[in-house]
C-alpha positions as CSV (number, residue, x, y, z in Angstrom):
1,M,-115.0,59.1,142.3
2,N,-115.8,56.1,140.1
3,R,-114.2,52.6,140.4
4,R,-111.5,53.3,137.8
5,E,-110.3,56.5,139.5
6,M,-110.3,54.7,142.9
7,A,-108.3,51.9,141.4
8,K,-105.8,54.4,140.0
9,L,-105.4,56.1,143.4
10,Y,-105.0,52.7,145.1
11,S,-102.3,51.6,142.7
12,E,-100.4,54.9,143.2
13,M,-100.6,54.5,147.0
14,S,-99.6,50.9,147.1
15,P,-96.0,50.1,147.8
16,D,-95.9,47.5,145.1
17,R,-97.1,49.9,142.3
18,L,-99.9,47.6,141.2
19,S,-101.5,47.8,137.7
20,I,-104.9,49.4,137.6
21,I,-106.5,46.1,136.7
22,K,-104.9,44.3,139.6
23,A,-106.0,47.2,141.9
24,E,-109.6,46.9,140.6
25,D,-109.5,43.1,141.4
26,E,-108.2,43.8,144.9
27,I,-110.9,46.4,145.6
28,E,-113.6,44.1,144.2
29,E,-112.3,41.2,146.5
30,F,-112.4,43.5,149.5
31,L,-116.0,44.7,148.7
32,E,-117.2,41.1,148.3
33,T,-115.6,40.1,151.6
34,V,-117.4,43.1,153.3
35,K,-120.7,42.0,151.8
36,E,-120.3,38.4,153.0
37,A,-119.4,39.6,156.5
38,I,-122.4,41.9,156.6
39,V,-124.7,39.1,155.7
40,L,-123.2,36.8,158.4
41,D,-123.0,39.3,161.3
42,R,-125.5,42.1,160.3
43,E,-122.7,44.7,160.8
44,V,-119.0,45.3,160.1
45,K,-117.0,47.7,162.3
46,F,-113.9,49.5,161.2
47,P,-112.3,51.1,164.3
48,R,-111.9,54.9,164.0
49,R,-113.6,54.7,160.5
50,G,-117.2,53.7,160.8
51,I,-119.8,50.9,160.8
52,F,-121.6,49.1,157.9
53,E,-124.9,47.7,159.1
54,I,-128.1,46.3,157.7
55,L,-131.3,48.2,158.4
56,T,-134.8,47.1,157.7
57,R,-137.1,49.8,156.3
58,K,-140.7,49.6,157.4
59,P,-143.6,49.2,154.9
60,R,-145.5,52.4,154.1
61,V,-148.4,53.6,152.0
62,V,-147.8,56.2,149.3
63,A,-149.9,57.9,146.6
64,N,-149.1,57.7,142.9
65,P,-148.5,61.3,141.9
66,V,-150.3,60.9,138.6
67,T,-153.4,58.8,139.5
68,K,-153.5,59.5,143.2
69,E,-153.9,55.7,143.7
70,Q,-152.7,54.4,147.1
71,M,-149.8,51.9,146.8
72,T,-147.9,49.9,149.4
73,I,-144.2,49.9,149.5
74,Y,-143.0,46.7,151.1
75,P,-140.3,46.4,153.7
76,K,-136.8,46.0,152.5
77,K,-133.3,45.7,153.9
78,I,-130.6,48.3,153.1
79,I,-127.0,48.7,154.0
80,K,-126.0,51.9,155.8
81,F,-122.6,53.3,156.7
82,R,-122.2,55.4,159.8
83,A,-118.9,57.4,159.9
84,S,-117.1,57.6,163.2
85,K,-116.7,60.9,165.0
86,K,-113.0,61.0,164.0
87,I,-113.9,61.0,160.3
88,K,-116.6,63.6,160.7
């Protein structure tokens, strides 16, 4: 499902029958709020739905498949979503 399809579904489900553009704006605002909350608290919990959290990947050494040269992949932070047992 892409963003436009999600906005269309959201506009159909809303009691106010929003336009697709207004629905996209509301979805974007929600996602920005979640991003800011994750940065502040390192995790955001939605009861009975799941948890968004920041994980730090460890550095590792890999080989270039063409030249067989060893390369280091540096540590980075990623956002992970863990679904609750009720969703699974």
